[in-house]
PyMOL commands that place a pseudoatom at each C-alpha (Angstrom):
pseudoatom trace, name=CA, resn=MET, resi=1, chain=A, elem=C, hetatm=0, pos=[-32.503, 20.032, 24.474]
pseudoatom trace, name=CA, resn=SER, resi=2, chain=A, elem=C, hetatm=0, pos=[-31.051, 17.286, 21.401]
pseudoatom trace, name=CA, resn=GLY, resi=3, chain=A, elem=C, hetatm=0, pos=[-34.759, 15.616, 22.916]
pseudoatom trace, name=CA, resn=VAL, resi=4, chain=A, elem=C, hetatm=0, pos=[-36.069, 18.539, 22.061]
pseudoatom trace, name=CA, resn=TRP, resi=5, chain=A, elem=C, hetatm=0, pos=[-34.612, 17.768, 17.346]
pseudoatom trace, name=CA, resn=ILE, resi=6, chain=A, elem=C, hetatm=0, pos=[-34.932, 14.575, 17.625]
pseudoatom trace, name=CA, resn=ARG, resi=7, chain=A, elem=C, hetatm=0, pos=[-38.602, 14.604, 18.725]
pseudoatom trace, name=CA, resn=GLU, resi=8, chain=A, elem=C, hetatm=0, pos=[-39.577, 17.491, 15.755]
pseudoatom trace, name=CA, resn=GLY, resi=9, chain=A, elem=C, hetatm=0, pos=[-37.428, 15.782, 13.402]
pseudoatom trace, name=CA, resn=TRP, resi=10, chain=A, elem=C, hetatm=0, pos=[-40.185, 12.777, 13.500]
pseudoatom trace, name=CA, resn=LEU, resi=11, chain=A, elem=C, hetatm=0, pos=[-42.233, 14.510, 13.978]
pseudoatom trace, name=CA, resn=ARG, resi=12, chain=A, elem=C, hetatm=0, pos=[-41.509, 16.929, 10.270]
pseudoatom trace, name=CA, resn=ILE, resi=13, chain=A, elem=C, hetatm=0, pos=[-40.686, 12.872, 9.111]
pseudoatom trace, name=CA, resn=LEU, resi=14, chain=A, elem=C, hetatm=0, pos=[-43.855, 12.052, 10.076]
pseudoatom trace, name=CA, resn=LEU, resi=15, chain=A, elem=C, hetatm=0, pos=[-45.704, 15.372, 7.941]
pseudoatom trace, name=CA, resn=ALA, resi=16, chain=A, elem=C, hetatm=0, pos=[-44.271, 14.047, 5.049]
pseudoatom trace, name=CA, resn=ALA, resi=17, chain=A, elem=C, hetatm=0, pos=[-45.092, 10.333, 4.736]
pseudoatom trace, name=CA, resn=VAL, resi=18, chain=A, elem=C, hetatm=0, pos=[-49.226, 11.401, 5.720]
pseudoatom trace, name=CA, resn=PHE, resi=19, chain=A, elem=C, hetatm=0, pos=[-48.980, 14.436, 3.041]
pseudoatom trace, name=CA, resn=GLY, resi=20, chain=A, elem=C, hetatm=0, pos=[-47.560, 12.250, 0.519]
pseudoatom trace, name=CA, resn=PHE, resi=21, chain=A, elem=C, hetatm=0, pos=[-49.655, 9.414, 0.658]
pseudoatom trace, name=CA, resn=ALA, resi=22, chain=A, elem=C, hetatm=0, pos=[-52.139, 12.187, 0.907]
pseudoatom trace, name=CA, resn=PHE, resi=23, chain=A, elem=C, hetatm=0, pos=[-51.108, 13.504, -2.249]
pseudoatom trace, name=CA, resn=VAL, resi=24, chain=A, elem=C, hetatm=0, pos=[-50.745, 9.717, -3.719]
pseudoatom trace, name=CA, resn=VAL, resi=25, chain=A, elem=C, hetatm=0, pos=[-54.950, 9.383, -3.288]
pseudoatom trace, name=CA, resn=CYS, resi=26, chain=A, elem=C, hetatm=0, pos=[-55.728, 12.698, -4.530]
pseudoatom trace, name=CA, resn=LEU, resi=27, chain=A, elem=C, hetatm=0, pos=[-53.748, 10.923, -8.008]
pseudoatom trace, name=CA, resn=VAL, resi=28, chain=A, elem=C, hetatm=0, pos=[-55.348, 7.944, -8.296]
pseudoatom trace, name=CA, resn=ARG, resi=29, chain=A, elem=C, hetatm=0, pos=[-58.975, 9.659, -8.171]
pseudoatom trace, name=CA, resn=ALA, resi=30, chain=A, elem=C, hetatm=0, pos=[-57.939, 11.719, -10.307]
pseudoatom trace, name=CA, resn=TYR, resi=31, chain=A, elem=C, hetatm=0, pos=[-57.123, 8.791, -12.811]
pseudoatom trace, name=CA, resn=ARG, resi=32, chain=A, elem=C, hetatm=0, pos=[-59.873, 6.482, -11.439]
pseudoatom trace, name=CA, resn=ILE, resi=33, chain=A, elem=C, hetatm=0, pos=[-62.277, 10.001, -12.432]
pseudoatom trace, name=CA, resn=ARG, resi=34, chain=A, elem=C, hetatm=0, pos=[-60.794, 10.484, -16.213]
pseudoatom trace, name=CA, resn=GLU, resi=35, chain=A, elem=C, hetatm=0, pos=[-61.261, 7.130, -16.737]
pseudoatom trace, name=CA, resn=ARG, resi=36, chain=A, elem=C, hetatm=0, pos=[-65.361, 7.595, -15.984]
pseudoatom trace, name=CA, resn=PHE, resi=37, chain=A, elem=C, hetatm=0, pos=[-65.349, 10.337, -17.771]
pseudoatom trace, name=CA, resn=ALA, resi=38, chain=A, elem=C, hetatm=0, pos=[-63.597, 8.904, -20.700]
pseudoatom trace, name=CA, resn=LEU, resi=39, chain=A, elem=C, hetatm=0, pos=[-65.516, 5.946, -20.969]
pseudoatom trace, name=CA, resn=GLN, resi=40, chain=A, elem=C, hetatm=0, pos=[-68.941, 6.496, -19.799]
pseudoatom trace, name=CA, resn=SER, resi=41, chain=A, elem=C, hetatm=0, pos=[-71.436, 3.761, -19.492]
pseudoatom trace, name=CA, resn=GLY, resi=42, chain=A, elem=C, hetatm=0, pos=[-73.181, 3.245, -23.256]
pseudoatom trace, name=CA, resn=ASP, resi=43, chain=A, elem=C, hetatm=0, pos=[-70.506, 5.253, -24.791]
pseudoatom trace, name=CA, resn=SER, resi=44, chain=A, elem=C, hetatm=0, pos=[-68.729, 3.182, -27.387]
pseudoatom trace, name=CA, resn=THR, resi=45, chain=A, elem=C, hetatm=0, pos=[-67.613, 5.847, -29.532]
pseudoatom trace, name=CA, resn=ASN, resi=46, chain=A, elem=C, hetatm=0, pos=[-64.796, 5.889, -27.907]
pseudoatom trace, name=CA, resn=GLN, resi=47, chain=A, elem=C, hetatm=0, pos=[-63.639, 2.254, -29.015]
pseudoatom trace, name=CA, resn=ARG, resi=48, chain=A, elem=C, hetatm=0, pos=[-62.089, 2.908, -32.545]
pseudoatom trace, name=CA, resn=THR, resi=49, chain=A, elem=C, hetatm=0, pos=[-58.861, 1.770, -34.163]
pseudoatom trace, name=CA, resn=VAL, resi=50, chain=A, elem=C, hetatm=0, pos=[-56.680, 4.235, -36.363]
pseudoatom trace, name=CA, resn=LYS, resi=51, chain=A, elem=C, hetatm=0, pos=[-55.364, 2.335, -39.243]
pseudoatom trace, name=CA, resn=LEU, resi=52, chain=A, elem=C, hetatm=0, pos=[-52.252, 2.508, -41.373]
pseudoatom trace, name=CA, resn=LEU, resi=53, chain=A, elem=C, hetatm=0, pos=[-52.684, 1.776, -44.953]
pseudoatom trace, name=CA, resn=ASP, resi=54, chain=A, elem=C, hetatm=0, pos=[-49.755, 0.607, -47.510]
pseudoatom trace, name=CA, resn=GLU, resi=55, chain=A, elem=C, hetatm=0, pos=[-49.447, 2.004, -50.667]
pseudoatom trace, name=CA, resn=ASN, resi=56, chain=A, elem=C, hetatm=0, pos=[-52.539, 0.184, -51.511]
pseudoatom trace, name=CA, resn=ARG, resi=57, chain=A, elem=C, hetatm=0, pos=[-54.657, 2.084, -49.018]
pseudoatom trace, name=CA, resn=GLN, resi=58, chain=A, elem=C, hetatm=0, pos=[-55.133, -2.048, -47.424]
pseudoatom trace, name=CA, resn=GLY, resi=59, chain=A, elem=C, hetatm=0, pos=[-54.946, -2.111, -43.589]
pseudoatom trace, name=CA, resn=ILE, resi=60, chain=A, elem=C, hetatm=0, pos=[-51.166, -3.504, -42.160]
pseudoatom trace, name=CA, resn=CYS, resi=61, chain=A, elem=C, hetatm=0, pos=[-50.986, -2.023, -38.737]
pseudoatom trace, name=CA, resn=ASP, resi=62, chain=A, elem=C, hetatm=0, pos=[-53.796, -1.196, -36.296]
pseudoatom trace, name=CA, resn=PHE, resi=63, chain=A, elem=C, hetatm=0, pos=[-53.660, 1.425, -33.642]
pseudoatom trace, name=CA, resn=ASP, resi=64, chain=A, elem=C, hetatm=0, pos=[-56.364, 0.514, -30.592]
pseudoatom trace, name=CA, resn=LEU, resi=65, chain=A, elem=C, hetatm=0, pos=[-58.003, 3.696, -29.540]
pseudoatom trace, name=CA, resn=GLU, resi=66, chain=A, elem=C, hetatm=0, pos=[-60.129, 2.483, -26.542]
pseudoatom trace, name=CA, resn=ARG, resi=67, chain=A, elem=C, hetatm=0, pos=[-60.123, 3.858, -23.257]
pseudoatom trace, name=CA, resn=LYS, resi=68, chain=A, elem=C, hetatm=0, pos=[-57.454, 6.632, -24.748]
pseudoatom trace, name=CA, resn=ILE, resi=69, chain=A, elem=C, hetatm=0, pos=[-58.800, 10.298, -24.784]
pseudoatom trace, name=CA, resn=SER, resi=70, chain=A, elem=C, hetatm=0, pos=[-55.741, 12.132, -26.864]
pseudoatom trace, name=CA, resn=LEU, resi=71, chain=A, elem=C, hetatm=0, pos=[-53.137, 10.188, -28.584]
pseudoatom trace, name=CA, resn=LEU, resi=72, chain=A, elem=C, hetatm=0, pos=[-49.764, 12.278, -30.031]
pseudoatom trace, name=CA, resn=ILE, resi=73, chain=A, elem=C, hetatm=0, pos=[-48.593, 10.867, -33.587]
pseudoatom trace, name=CA, resn=GLY, resi=74, chain=A, elem=C, hetatm=0, pos=[-45.724, 11.402, -35.134]
pseudoatom trace, name=CA, resn=LYS, resi=75, chain=A, elem=C, hetatm=0, pos=[-42.700, 9.526, -34.177]
pseudoatom trace, name=CA, resn=SER, resi=76, chain=A, elem=C, hetatm=0, pos=[-40.530, 8.385, -31.041]
pseudoatom trace, name=CA, resn=THR, resi=77, chain=A, elem=C, hetatm=0, pos=[-37.977, 9.825, -29.981]
pseudoatom trace, name=CA, resn=TYR, resi=78, chain=A, elem=C, hetatm=0, pos=[-35.772, 9.356, -26.521]
pseudoatom trace, name=CA, resn=ASP, resi=79, chain=A, elem=C, hetatm=0, pos=[-37.194, 11.953, -24.949]
pseudoatom trace, name=CA, resn=GLN, resi=80, chain=A, elem=C, hetatm=0, pos=[-40.931, 11.987, -26.401]
pseudoatom trace, name=CA, resn=THR, resi=81, chain=A, elem=C, hetatm=0, pos=[-43.711, 8.426, -26.987]
pseudoatom trace, name=CA, resn=ALA, resi=82, chain=A, elem=C, hetatm=0, pos=[-45.881, 8.920, -29.776]
pseudoatom trace, name=CA, resn=ASP, resi=83, chain=A, elem=C, hetatm=0, pos=[-48.738, 7.554, -29.045]
pseudoatom trace, name=CA, resn=ILE, resi=84, chain=A, elem=C, hetatm=0, pos=[-49.373, 6.795, -33.085]
pseudoatom trace, name=CA, resn=ASP, resi=85, chain=A, elem=C, hetatm=0, pos=[-45.569, 5.984, -33.453]
pseudoatom trace, name=CA, resn=LEU, resi=86, chain=A, elem=C, hetatm=0, pos=[-44.565, 6.403, -37.245]
pseudoatom trace, name=CA, resn=SER, resi=87, chain=A, elem=C, hetatm=0, pos=[-40.890, 6.347, -37.130]
pseudoatom trace, name=CA, resn=GLY, resi=88, chain=A, elem=C, hetatm=0, pos=[-40.441, 2.625, -38.816]
pseudoatom trace, name=CA, resn=SER, resi=89, chain=A, elem=C, hetatm=0, pos=[-43.114, 3.183, -42.295]
pseudoatom trace, name=CA, resn=ALA, resi=90, chain=A, elem=C, hetatm=0, pos=[-41.819, 4.305, -44.910]
pseudoatom trace, name=CA, resn=PHE, resi=91, chain=A, elem=C, hetatm=0, pos=[-43.410, 6.883, -45.636]
pseudoatom trace, name=CA, resn=ALA, resi=92, chain=A, elem=C, hetatm=0, pos=[-41.539, 8.425, -41.873]
pseudoatom trace, name=CA, resn=ALA, resi=93, chain=A, elem=C, hetatm=0, pos=[-39.097, 11.043, -43.363]
pseudoatom trace, name=CA, resn=THR, resi=94, chain=A, elem=C, hetatm=0, pos=[-42.402, 13.582, -44.233]
pseudoatom trace, name=CA, resn=ILE, resi=95, chain=A, elem=C, hetatm=0, pos=[-43.641, 12.915, -40.748]
pseudoatom trace, name=CA, resn=GLU, resi=96, chain=A, elem=C, hetatm=0, pos=[-42.631, 14.896, -37.720]
pseudoatom trace, name=CA, resn=ASN, resi=97, chain=A, elem=C, hetatm=0, pos=[-41.795, 14.102, -33.871]
pseudoatom trace, name=CA, resn=THR, resi=98, chain=A, elem=C, hetatm=0, pos=[-45.147, 15.856, -32.969]
pseudoatom trace, name=CA, resn=HIS, resi=99, chain=A, elem=C, hetatm=0, pos=[-47.274, 16.162, -35.890]
pseudoatom trace, name=CA, resn=ALA, resi=100, chain=A, elem=C, hetatm=0, pos=[-51.164, 15.549, -35.025]
pseudoatom trace, name=CA, resn=VAL, resi=101, chain=A, elem=C, hetatm=0, pos=[-52.564, 14.743, -32.271]
pseudoatom trace, name=CA, resn=LEU, resi=102, chain=A, elem=C, hetatm=0, pos=[-56.226, 12.786, -31.663]
pseudoatom trace, name=CA, resn=ASN, resi=103, chain=A, elem=C, hetatm=0, pos=[-58.333, 13.974, -29.105]
pseudoatom trace, name=CA, resn=TYR, resi=104, chain=A, elem=C, hetatm=0, pos=[-61.831, 12.834, -28.086]
pseudoatom trace, name=CA, resn=ALA, resi=105, chain=A, elem=C, hetatm=0, pos=[-64.539, 14.904, -26.935]
pseudoatom trace, name=CA, resn=SER, resi=106, chain=A, elem=C, hetatm=0, pos=[-67.903, 15.523, -26.356]
pseudoatom trace, name=CA, resn=GLY, resi=107, chain=A, elem=C, hetatm=0, pos=[-68.600, 11.730, -27.299]
pseudoatom trace, name=CA, resn=ASN, resi=108, chain=A, elem=C, hetatm=0, pos=[-66.115, 12.574, -30.481]
pseudoatom trace, name=CA, resn=TRP, resi=109, chain=A, elem=C, hetatm=0, pos=[-62.887, 12.008, -31.969]
pseudoatom trace, name=CA, resn=TYR, resi=110, chain=A, elem=C, hetatm=0, pos=[-61.523, 15.077, -33.241]
pseudoatom trace, name=CA, resn=VAL, resi=111, chain=A, elem=C, hetatm=0, pos=[-58.267, 15.709, -35.590]
pseudoatom trace, name=CA, resn=GLU, resi=112, chain=A, elem=C, hetatm=0, pos=[-55.579, 18.325, -34.845]
pseudoatom trace, name=CA, resn=ASP, resi=113, chain=A, elem=C, hetatm=0, pos=[-52.594, 19.421, -36.860]
pseudoatom trace, name=CA, resn=VAL, resi=114, chain=A, elem=C, hetatm=0, pos=[-49.215, 20.311, -34.542]
pseudoatom trace, name=CA, resn=SER, resi=115, chain=A, elem=C, hetatm=0, pos=[-46.365, 20.259, -36.835]
pseudoatom trace, name=CA, resn=GLU, resi=116, chain=A, elem=C, hetatm=0, pos=[-44.533, 23.371, -37.324]
pseudoatom trace, name=CA, resn=THR, resi=117, chain=A, elem=C, hetatm=0, pos=[-44.048, 22.565, -41.341]
pseudoatom trace, name=CA, resn=GLY, resi=118, chain=A, elem=C, hetatm=0, pos=[-45.546, 19.731, -42.227]
pseudoatom trace, name=CA, resn=GLU, resi=119, chain=A, elem=C, hetatm=0, pos=[-48.838, 19.563, -43.197]
pseudoatom trace, name=CA, resn=VAL, resi=120, chain=A, elem=C, hetatm=0, pos=[-52.518, 16.823, -42.275]
pseudoatom trace, name=CA, resn=LEU, resi=121, chain=A, elem=C, hetatm=0, pos=[-54.982, 15.988, -44.759]
pseudoatom trace, name=CA, resn=LEU, resi=122, chain=A, elem=C, hetatm=0, pos=[-58.267, 15.093, -44.233]
pseudoatom trace, name=CA, resn=GLU, resi=123, chain=A, elem=C, hetatm=0, pos=[-60.487, 13.132, -46.530]
pseudoatom trace, name=CA, resn=LYS, resi=124, chain=A, elem=C, hetatm=0, pos=[-64.121, 12.192, -46.245]
pseudoatom trace, name=CA, resn=ASN, resi=125, chain=A, elem=C, hetatm=0, pos=[-65.949, 11.241, -48.554]
pseudoatom trace, name=CA, resn=GLY, resi=126, chain=A, elem=C, hetatm=0, pos=[-63.178, 11.018, -50.931]
pseudoatom trace, name=CA, resn=LEU, resi=127, chain=A, elem=C, hetatm=0, pos=[-62.531, 15.069, -51.074]
pseudoatom trace, name=CA, resn=ARG, resi=128, chain=A, elem=C, hetatm=0, pos=[-59.460, 15.454, -49.832]
pseudoatom trace, name=CA, resn=ARG, resi=129, chain=A, elem=C, hetatm=0, pos=[-58.320, 18.928, -47.909]
pseudoatom trace, name=CA, resn=ARG, resi=130, chain=A, elem=C, hetatm=0, pos=[-55.049, 20.101, -45.794]
pseudoatom trace, name=CA, resn=LEU, resi=131, chain=A, elem=C, hetatm=0, pos=[-56.309, 21.142, -42.303]
pseudoatom trace, name=CA, resn=ALA, resi=132, chain=A, elem=C, hetatm=0, pos=[-55.637, 24.690, -41.196]
pseudoatom trace, name=CA, resn=LYS, resi=133, chain=A, elem=C, hetatm=0, pos=[-53.245, 24.666, -37.664]
pseudoatom trace, name=CA, resn=GLY, resi=134, chain=A, elem=C, hetatm=0, pos=[-54.651, 24.123, -34.214]
pseudoatom trace, name=CA, resn=GLU, resi=135, chain=A, elem=C, hetatm=0, pos=[-57.974, 24.359, -35.622]
pseudoatom trace, name=CA, resn=PRO, resi=136, chain=A, elem=C, hetatm=0, pos=[-60.263, 20.368, -34.325]
pseudoatom trace, name=CA, resn=CYS, resi=137, chain=A, elem=C, hetatm=0, pos=[-61.287, 19.223, -37.078]
pseudoatom trace, name=CA, resn=MET, resi=138, chain=A, elem=C, hetatm=0, pos=[-64.150, 15.699, -36.313]
pseudoatom trace, name=CA, resn=LEU, resi=139, chain=A, elem=C, hetatm=0, pos=[-63.120, 12.013, -36.757]
pseudoatom trace, name=CA, resn=GLU, resi=140, chain=A, elem=C, hetatm=0, pos=[-66.536, 10.410, -39.420]
pseudoatom trace, name=CA, resn=THR, resi=141, chain=A, elem=C, hetatm=0, pos=[-65.795, 6.486, -39.959]
pseudoatom trace, name=CA, resn=GLY, resi=142, chain=A, elem=C, hetatm=0, pos=[-63.973, 6.182, -42.987]
pseudoatom trace, name=CA, resn=ASP, resi=143, chain=A, elem=C, hetatm=0, pos=[-62.515, 8.877, -42.869]
pseudoatom trace, name=CA, resn=VAL, resi=144, chain=A, elem=C, hetatm=0, pos=[-58.024, 8.894, -43.688]
pseudoatom trace, name=CA, resn=ILE, resi=145, chain=A, elem=C, hetatm=0, pos=[-55.670, 11.028, -41.948]
pseudoatom trace, name=CA, resn=GLY, resi=146, chain=A, elem=C, hetatm=0, pos=[-52.860, 12.407, -44.024]
pseudoatom trace, name=CA, resn=ILE, resi=147, chain=A, elem=C, hetatm=0, pos=[-49.662, 12.458, -42.000]
pseudoatom trace, name=CA, resn=GLY, resi=148, chain=A, elem=C, hetatm=0, pos=[-46.984, 13.557, -44.765]
pseudoatom trace, name=CA, resn=ARG, resi=149, chain=A, elem=C, hetatm=0, pos=[-47.403, 10.570, -46.731]
pseudoatom trace, name=CA, resn=ALA, resi=150, chain=A, elem=C, hetatm=0, pos=[-48.459, 8.502, -45.090]
pseudoatom trace, name=CA, resn=GLU, resi=151, chain=A, elem=C, hetatm=0, pos=[-52.071, 7.761, -44.262]
pseudoatom trace, name=CA, resn=LEU, resi=152, chain=A, elem=C, hetatm=0, pos=[-54.395, 6.100, -41.922]
pseudoatom trace, name=CA, resn=ARG, resi=153, chain=A, elem=C, hetatm=0, pos=[-57.674, 4.975, -41.586]
pseudoatom trace, name=CA, resn=PHE, resi=154, chain=A, elem=C, hetatm=0, pos=[-60.452, 5.771, -39.307]
pseudoatom trace, name=CA, resn=MET, resi=155, chain=A, elem=C, hetatm=0, pos=[-62.344, 2.622, -37.595]
for i in range(1, 155): cmd.bond("trace and resi %d" % i, "trace and resi %d" % (i + 1))
show_as sticks, trace
zoom trace
């Protein structure tokens, strides 16, 4: 009787290992497909940067968007990492941990306000407006994104 249990036990372990390996292979393939989708050949619109601006609107820090499809703008905490971390900026007190997101879709970058009480401003061609929460807005080169009192230039 104990011999049967040992064989069944080993069979269970072997099956768990095979299924675990298959799961990891599926995850790797899904990641590679996502990367290919985000970086289609000849698609240079995803090779962008965002510059953190000082009070004179001079760039003081760059955030690379290449090979990314979605980024969180805000402040990093012990349980959440902001892709564009503004916790060290002079205006950190005006920025929420989860303030805005940048998303790459259909060959364009979009900014969206996901803050609870803050606001996201967008300056296009000298005109500044507040974004409606939950409504993505397409970005163009030179646009300035206001996150709290901090400003980012889309390049």
